[in-house]
Structure formats: C-alpha cells, structure tokens
N, C-alpha and C positions, 0 to 999 in steps of 0.2 A: 407982543406982535408974528405972527404968524407966518412964512415965506412960504408961495405954492407956488409952480408951475404951470402954468393952463396955458394951451393954445386955443389960439383967437376959434381961430377958423378948422374943424378933423378933416382927418387923412381921410381919403378917398381909396389909396390903391388895399386891397386886400391881400395880403400875407396865407392868408389857409382858410379855409370853413370845413365846418362835420356839422352832419344832419345827424339827426336825435333825437330820441325820446325822454326828453328831462324831465317831466315834469311827471308824476306821482298818476295814479289813475284815479278817476273820479270819485267824491269821497260820499258815501251814504249820508255823514253829518249836514244837517242844513246852515250851521255857523261855519263848517269850510271854504275855504277858498277856488277849493276842487269843485264844490258840490252839481251834481251835476243839470241842475236850471243857474247855475254862474254863471258870466257873461263869459270870461274862459275860458271854459270846459264847451261850451255850444258854437262859439265864434272864431274858434282855431283849429285846427287836427292836431293829430298828437306828434306828430312832429313838429320841432321846432330849428331853424337853422344861423348857428353861433359862427360871427365874422371874426376874424385877428385881420384890423390896419395898423399898416405901420404907424408908429410912437406909439404905440404903447396903446389899441384900445377894441376893446372886445364888446359886442355888441349880439345881443338875441333877436332873429326878431323869429315873429309865428306864420302862417300860411293862415290863411286868410278861408273857408271852407265854402263861403258865397262865391270869391271868382277869382281864389286860387292868388291875390295878390300878397304880397310882403308887406308887414306893417313889425315896426320896431318896437318891438314892447320893452328893452331895457338897453343901455349903454355905459358899460364901468368902463374909468379912466386907470388903466395902471401905468407904475412907476419902473417899469424894463419893456425891454421890445420882447413879446410873442415870436416863439422858433419855429415852434413849432404845439402839436392840438389832435389830439386821440376823443374816441367817444372808451368808455372803462363803464361795463355792466356788474360790482362786481357781486358774487351767489348769491344770493335771496334779496338781492335787489330788486323793484322793481320796473326804477327806472333810471336810464342811462347816468353815470356821472361825466364829468367831464379834467381830462391828462392834459395837462399846458407843462410844454417843455419853455423855457425861456431867457434871459440874457441875468440876473442875476443871480444865477448860478445852484436854479433849485426848479423841481418837478415839483408838481400842487395838480392835486385831489381835490376839484369843485365839485360842487352841487348846484344847483338852480332851486332856490326853495324861498316864498314869499316874506317880505319883511316882517318883523312882528313888531316891530315902533307900534306907540299907540298914537291916533291923532298926530295936530299938528301943522302935518305938512311944510314942511319946512325943504330945504338946501335935499334932503336925502329923504324923502318921500320914494324913492321911486319915481318910473317910467309909466305910461298907461297898462299897467293888467287890470282895470275893470276896476268895479266897487269891491275888491277883495285885498287892493292894499296894490304895493308895486315890488317886482320880481327883484333877489338880489343872488349874487353867486356866493354862495358858504365853503368855505377852506374844508376841507374832512382833514386832510394830510399834506407838511410838505416837507419835502425834502432837498437839503440840501448835499449836494456831490461838489460841487467844483468852486472854481475860483467866476467872478462876476466878468460879465460883458464878452461878446461873441467871438467869441475862443472858436481856432481849427481843431482843437484837440477836448477839449470841455464839452462833457454829452449835453444834448438837449437837440442839435439841430431833428432827428431824426426819433419818431416814435414809435411804435409797431403795440399793437395792443392784442390781448388772444381773444377771439370773436365772444366763450363762454364765461369770456373774465377771470381768468384764472393767473393769468400774468400781463406784464407788460416790459415789452423793454427800449430800452434808451442806450444812444450811443451818439459818437463824433465823425465829422471829417476825414479825420484821421487819430492815431494812437498815440499815447502820451509815451514822449521818449528817456 
C-alpha cells in the first residue's frame, strides 16, 4: 500500500517566476523532439516561463508564437516548498539550467529534458509537448547544506547567479549563531 498526499485543487498563489532558454537549440536529426519541423520548436518561442507556486508546485509555460499566449507544457508536484529560483547557464552549455532553493535544506540544479520512457502513456506520460513526448525536470546536482524547514538561519531564501555561469551565491535571512 502506498500513501500519497495530494491536494484536490492546485494552489494559485505564485512565489516566484523566472524566464530563460531552457530547451536546447533545434537538432538537425529528424528523430529528435527538437527537430526544426517538430511542433514544439515551431510553435513556441525560445523562452520558457517557470513558475513556483505555494504548496510545492513547479509549472513550465511556453509562449506561443502566433498570439503570445501562455500554454502550460508541464507541471511537477514537489514535496517541499520552493523558497527561491534562479536561471543558471554552466560554461559550455547551450541552454539554461534552474537553481532551486527549497525548504528541504537543499539547493538543486535542474534541467528541462524530454521524457525517455517508451509507450504506454500512463500517469507519468507528461503534459502537452506534442509528438515528441512530454517534458520533465531532471536533477543534475543536489547539495544538502542545512536543516529542513523554513528557518531564518538556513540558507536558501536568496539566490544570486553570475550571468556567465561561473558562480552562484546562496544566503539566509540572518546568520548562524
């Protein structure tokens, strides 16, 4: 038996948002989900909007080229509260990554990728990425630095990133005693 805590209605209040180029450039391979003729690369602009909501939800919206409207591409339910978000592009990468400071006492580096699961289309099939499959957040690195819970002395409330991707800084509201 599995126990799962899920709310019936999603939260509507937004904690923070970031805008970035989270998808890699179009691929010349016709079998790639990001091929030039793919529905995802031809329908949406390069930028994606990531929204962190209260209650631990992370949503990814695409900006439609035709009318500029926002379309939900994927939504992920987290089991911690997001405290801060920041875009981060490591040297040598062609797309942005996402730094997430959360109440579990960790800072995580996430990248947006296409699901690699085959067929089925069950509960883990993802949301609306067109014929190429769904989008998912993949954890690149997760560093634990403090106690869990939202505490004034635990870093994670403030994130700052170097525009060239050389460093990121994480801080708390007050110093440790």
